C-alpha positions as CSV (number, residue, x, y, z in Angstrom):
1,X,0.0,0.0,-0.1
2,X,2.9,2.4,0.8
3,X,4.6,1.8,-2.6
4,X,1.1,2.5,-4.3
5,X,0.8,5.8,-2.4
6,X,4.3,6.7,-3.4
7,X,3.8,5.9,-7.1
8,X,0.7,8.2,-6.8
9,X,2.7,10.9,-5.5
10,X,5.5,10.3,-8.0
11,X,2.9,10.4,-10.9
12,X,1.7,13.9,-9.5
13,X,5.3,15.2,-9.2
14,X,6.2,14.2,-12.8
15,X,3.0,15.1,-14.5
16,X,1.2,17.9,-12.8
17,X,3.9,20.8,-13.1
18,X,3.8,20.2,-16.8
19,X,0.0,19.9,-17.2
20,X,-1.5,22.1,-14.6
21,X,-0.5,25.9,-15.0
22,X,-1.2,26.9,-11.3
23,X,1.2,24.0,-10.2
24,X,3.8,25.2,-12.6
25,X,3.7,28.8,-11.2
26,X,3.6,27.7,-7.5
27,X,6.1,24.7,-8.2
28,X,8.1,25.1,-5.0
29,X,5.0,24.9,-2.6
30,X,3.7,22.1,-4.6
31,X,6.7,20.0,-4.2
32,X,7.0,21.0,-0.6
33,X,3.5,19.6,-0.1
34,X,4.2,16.4,-2.2
35,X,7.4,15.9,0.1
36,X,5.6,16.2,3.2
37,X,3.1,13.6,1.8
38,X,5.8,11.3,0.8
39,X,7.5,11.4,4.3
40,X,4.3,10.9,6.0
41,X,2.9,7.8,4.1
42,X,6.2,6.2,4.7
43,X,6.3,7.2,8.4
44,X,9.8,8.7,8.2
45,X,9.6,11.7,10.2
46,X,12.2,12.6,12.7
47,X,14.0,15.4,14.3
48,X,17.1,14.7,12.3
49,X,15.1,14.9,9.0
50,X,13.6,18.1,9.9
51,X,17.0,19.5,10.9
52,X,18.3,18.4,7.4
53,X,15.6,19.9,5.6
54,X,16.0,23.3,7.5
55,X,20.0,23.2,7.2
56,X,20.6,21.9,3.6
57,X,19.2,24.8,1.7
58,X,21.2,27.3,3.5
59,X,24.3,27.1,1.4
60,X,22.8,27.5,-2.1
61,X,20.4,30.1,-1.0
62,X,23.0,32.2,0.7
63,X,25.1,31.8,-2.6
64,X,22.0,32.9,-4.7
65,X,21.4,35.8,-2.3
66,X,24.9,37.1,-2.2
67,X,25.5,36.6,-6.0
68,X,22.2,38.3,-6.9
69,X,23.1,41.4,-4.9
70,X,26.6,41.4,-6.4
71,X,25.2,41.0,-9.9
72,X,22.8,43.8,-9.4
73,X,25.8,46.1,-8.8
74,X,27.8,44.7,-11.6
75,X,25.1,45.2,-14.3
76,X,26.3,48.4,-15.5
77,X,30.0,47.1,-15.8
78,X,28.6,44.1,-17.9
79,X,26.8,46.5,-20.3
80,X,29.5,49.0,-20.7
81,X,32.2,46.3,-21.6
82,X,30.2,43.7,-23.5
83,X,30.3,45.2,-27.0
84,X,33.9,46.2,-26.5
85,X,34.9,42.7,-25.7
86,X,33.0,41.4,-28.8
87,X,34.8,43.9,-31.0
88,X,38.2,42.8,-29.5
89,X,37.8,39.0,-29.5
90,X,35.4,38.7,-32.6
91,X,32.1,37.1,-32.6
92,X,33.1,33.5,-32.9
93,X,35.6,33.7,-30.1
94,X,33.3,35.6,-27.9
95,X,30.5,33.0,-28.4
96,X,32.8,30.3,-27.4
97,X,34.1,32.1,-24.4
98,X,30.4,33.1,-23.3
99,X,29.1,29.4,-23.5
100,X,32.2,27.9,-21.9
101,X,32.9,30.4,-19.1
102,X,29.2,30.8,-18.1
103,X,29.2,26.9,-17.7
104,X,32.5,26.8,-15.8
105,X,31.7,29.7,-13.3
106,X,28.1,28.7,-12.8
107,X,29.2,26.1,-10.0
108,X,30.6,29.1,-8.1
109,X,28.0,31.9,-8.9
110,X,25.1,29.4,-9.0
111,X,23.2,28.5,-12.1
112,X,20.6,31.2,-11.5
113,X,23.0,34.1,-11.5
114,X,24.9,32.6,-14.6
115,X,21.6,32.6,-16.3
116,X,20.8,36.4,-15.3
117,X,24.4,37.2,-16.6
118,X,23.4,35.4,-19.8
119,X,20.3,37.3,-20.2
120,X,22.1,40.7,-19.7
121,X,24.8,39.7,-22.2
122,X,22.1,38.6,-24.8
123,X,20.2,41.8,-24.3
124,X,23.1,43.9,-25.4
125,X,24.5,41.6,-28.0
126,X,24.0,42.7,-31.7
127,X,23.0,39.5,-33.3
128,X,19.8,38.5,-34.9
129,X,16.9,36.7,-32.9
130,X,17.6,33.3,-34.6
131,X,21.3,33.1,-33.7
132,X,20.8,34.6,-30.1
133,X,18.1,32.0,-29.4
134,X,20.6,29.2,-30.4
135,X,23.2,30.9,-28.2
136,X,21.0,31.0,-25.3
137,X,20.1,27.4,-25.6
138,X,23.7,26.4,-25.8
139,X,24.7,28.5,-22.8
140,X,21.7,27.0,-20.8
141,X,23.0,23.6,-21.6
142,X,26.5,24.7,-20.4
143,X,25.2,26.3,-17.2
144,X,23.1,23.4,-16.2
145,X,26.2,21.0,-16.7
146,X,28.7,23.3,-15.1
147,X,26.6,24.0,-12.0
148,X,26.6,20.3,-11.2
149,X,30.2,20.3,-10.1
150,X,29.6,21.9,-6.6
151,X,26.7,21.6,-4.2
152,X,26.0,25.4,-4.4
153,X,25.8,25.5,-8.1
154,X,22.1,24.3,-8.5
155,X,19.6,22.3,-6.5
156,X,20.4,18.9,-8.3
157,X,24.0,18.9,-6.9
158,X,22.9,20.1,-3.6
159,X,20.4,17.2,-3.4
160,X,22.9,14.7,-4.7
161,X,25.5,15.6,-2.2
162,X,23.0,15.5,0.6
163,X,21.9,12.1,-0.3
164,X,25.4,10.7,-0.7
165,X,27.1,12.2,2.4
166,X,26.9,9.2,4.4
167,X,28.3,5.7,3.9
168,X,29.6,4.4,1.6
169,X,30.5,7.5,-0.4
170,X,30.7,10.2,2.4
171,X,30.4,12.8,-0.3
172,X,31.9,16.1,0.4
173,X,31.9,19.5,-1.5
174,X,34.1,18.2,-4.4
175,X,32.6,14.7,-4.7
176,X,30.7,15.4,-7.9
177,X,33.5,17.5,-9.3
178,X,35.9,14.7,-8.9
179,X,33.7,12.2,-10.6
180,X,32.0,14.2,-13.4
181,X,34.6,16.8,-14.2
182,X,35.8,15.0,-17.5
183,X,32.3,14.8,-18.8
184,X,31.3,18.3,-17.8
185,X,34.5,20.1,-19.2
186,X,34.4,18.1,-22.5
187,X,30.7,19.0,-22.9
188,X,31.4,22.7,-22.3
189,X,34.2,22.6,-25.0
190,X,31.7,20.9,-27.6
191,X,28.9,23.5,-26.7
192,X,31.4,26.4,-27.1
193,X,32.6,25.0,-30.3
194,X,29.1,24.8,-31.7
195,X,28.4,28.4,-30.5
196,X,31.4,29.6,-32.3
197,X,30.4,27.8,-35.5
198,X,26.8,29.1,-35.7
199,X,27.6,32.7,-34.4
200,X,29.2,34.0,-37.7
201,X,31.6,36.9,-37.9
202,X,29.4,39.9,-38.2
203,X,27.1,41.7,-36.0
204,X,23.5,42.1,-37.3
205,X,21.3,45.1,-37.7
206,X,18.2,43.0,-37.2
207,X,16.5,43.2,-33.9
208,X,17.5,40.5,-31.5
209,X,16.2,39.3,-28.0
210,X,15.7,41.6,-25.2
211,X,15.0,41.3,-21.6
212,X,11.4,41.9,-20.6
213,X,11.9,42.9,-17.0
214,X,14.5,44.3,-14.7
215,X,15.9,42.7,-11.7
216,X,14.8,44.5,-8.4
217,X,15.8,43.8,-4.8
218,X,12.4,42.4,-4.2
219,X,12.9,40.0,-7.0
220,X,16.3,38.7,-5.6
221,X,14.6,38.2,-2.1
222,X,11.8,36.4,-3.5
223,X,13.9,34.2,-5.7
224,X,16.1,33.4,-2.6
225,X,13.1,32.2,-0.6
226,X,11.8,30.2,-3.6
227,X,15.1,28.4,-3.8
228,X,15.1,27.7,0.0
229,X,11.6,26.1,-0.1
230,X,12.6,24.3,-3.3
231,X,15.5,22.5,-1.9
232,X,13.6,21.8,1.5
233,X,11.0,20.1,-0.6
234,X,13.6,18.0,-2.4
235,X,15.0,16.8,0.8
236,X,11.6,15.5,1.9
237,X,11.0,14.0,-1.5
238,X,14.4,12.2,-1.5
239,X,13.8,10.8,1.9
240,X,10.1,9.9,1.2
241,X,10.9,8.0,-2.1
242,X,13.7,6.1,-0.3
243,X,11.7,2.8,-0.2
244,X,10.7,3.0,-3.8
245,X,14.4,3.9,-4.7
246,X,15.7,0.9,-2.7
247,X,13.3,-1.7,-4.1
248,X,13.2,-0.7,-7.7
249,X,15.6,2.1,-8.9
250,X,18.8,0.4,-7.7
251,X,18.1,-2.7,-9.8
252,X,17.9,-0.8,-12.9
253,X,21.1,-1.1,-15.2
254,X,23.1,2.3,-15.3
255,X,22.7,2.3,-19.1
256,X,18.8,2.0,-18.9
257,X,18.8,4.6,-16.1
258,X,20.8,6.9,-18.3
259,X,18.2,6.9,-21.0
260,X,15.2,6.8,-18.7
261,X,16.4,10.3,-17.4
262,X,15.7,11.7,-20.8
263,X,12.4,12.6,-18.8
264,X,14.6,15.6,-17.5
265,X,13.7,17.4,-20.8
266,X,10.2,18.0,-19.5
267,X,10.6,17.7,-15.8
268,X,13.0,19.6,-13.4
269,X,16.1,17.4,-13.1
270,X,16.6,18.2,-9.3
271,X,13.3,16.5,-8.7
272,X,14.2,13.6,-10.4
273,X,17.5,13.3,-8.6
274,X,15.7,13.5,-5.4
275,X,13.5,10.5,-6.4
276,X,16.5,8.4,-7.8
277,X,19.8,9.0,-6.2
278,X,20.6,6.8,-3.2
279,X,23.8,5.6,-1.4
280,X,22.8,2.0,-2.1
281,X,23.6,2.7,-6.0
282,X,26.9,2.0,-7.5
283,X,29.0,4.8,-8.6
284,X,28.5,3.8,-12.3
285,X,24.9,4.1,-11.7
286,X,25.1,7.5,-10.0
287,X,27.3,8.8,-12.8
288,X,24.9,7.5,-15.5
289,X,21.8,8.8,-13.7
290,X,23.3,12.3,-13.2
291,X,24.8,12.7,-16.7
292,X,21.4,11.7,-18.2
293,X,19.6,14.2,-15.9
294,X,22.1,17.1,-16.8
295,X,22.2,16.7,-20.4
296,X,18.5,16.2,-21.1
297,X,17.7,19.0,-18.9
298,X,18.7,21.4,-21.6
299,X,16.5,20.0,-24.3
300,X,13.3,21.9,-23.3
301,X,12.5,25.0,-21.1
302,X,11.0,23.1,-18.2
303,X,14.0,20.7,-17.8
304,X,16.3,23.3,-15.9
305,X,16.3,26.5,-13.9
306,X,18.6,28.5,-16.2
307,X,16.2,27.4,-19.2
308,X,13.2,28.7,-17.3
309,X,14.8,32.0,-16.3
310,X,16.3,32.7,-19.8
311,X,13.3,31.8,-21.9
312,X,10.9,33.8,-19.6
313,X,13.1,37.0,-19.5
314,X,13.9,36.9,-23.2
315,X,10.6,35.7,-24.6
316,X,11.7,32.4,-26.2
317,X,8.9,30.1,-27.1
318,X,8.6,26.4,-26.3
319,X,8.7,25.5,-30.0
320,X,11.8,27.7,-30.7
321,X,13.5,26.1,-27.9
322,X,12.7,22.5,-28.8
323,X,13.7,22.9,-32.5
324,X,17.3,23.5,-31.6
325,X,17.5,22.0,-28.0
326,X,16.3,18.5,-28.8
327,X,18.8,17.9,-31.7
328,X,21.7,19.3,-29.6
329,X,20.4,17.4,-26.6
330,X,20.1,14.0,-28.3
331,X,23.5,14.4,-29.9
332,X,25.2,14.9,-26.6
333,X,23.0,12.0,-25.0
334,X,24.3,9.7,-27.7
335,X,28.0,10.8,-27.6
336,X,28.3,10.6,-23.8
337,X,26.4,7.3,-23.6
338,X,29.3,5.9,-25.7
339,X,31.9,7.6,-23.5
340,X,30.2,6.3,-20.3
341,X,30.5,2.7,-21.6
342,X,34.0,3.2,-22.7
343,X,35.4,4.4,-19.5
344,X,33.0,3.2,-16.9
């Protein structure tokens, strides 16, 4: 009966955010409620769990708050020197550097702030809309992958570290970086290379993308609060789904788990990580699951926080994203599937 209840909650978590607009708008609160339900039906409430749920989100929310306030002060600097940098480096090199370094630094400044920097850069870049849209999508792939290297980068990495911090892995701050760096860095080079190839060599006179709203102090505080609630919800979900994970997920082969996680294209990858990752899994299973989630998360707008932020602020439609994001994502999925098999 418990497993049936968990499957119903899992179905709701996977489907409702994508099909019900109100749930999508209040995703953090919805996931929190589902997490509370999952822990309740499995009778896993304890003071230790409550303490973990209160403490675990602090690092990433503090990073989001500090980086958000810092970015607010540096916006003028970014605007002033962006076009000068483009003229100095040329469009191809600039496009490569934008995609590569946003992915690289996202693990330090958080995926959310990296996405806001991207929005600001694209707003003042003089390319046509088609090329700017592709550059945004490639950058969001890069940010989503790069942010996974540290637990302050994005909720997925925060949850993964929290769930693996005990035996047998005793995961610390650099655990994911130590095991995923080769895949992440090579993907950033690939994405940067694609960006350089498609960007051309000349600026455009045609109108490009532009941000639809400006960051305010209230926006920063609201976003910080939502991230705190989001991570807390994922802690509850991860604990609540533990019986389901131990009985079923750990029995799935790493190769199949990798492709199952293409669901991350339409569902938030941190939510899926909370439902899947467990210390009872082998390291190969963990790497396969996380890589599948991270790559597929860039294919469609709902798959990752950077996608949602960039698409919303720049007015990119789901169809526009899918037409470029799906081919890029599938190509990366196939390539890294072969890599995983060769160097597992």
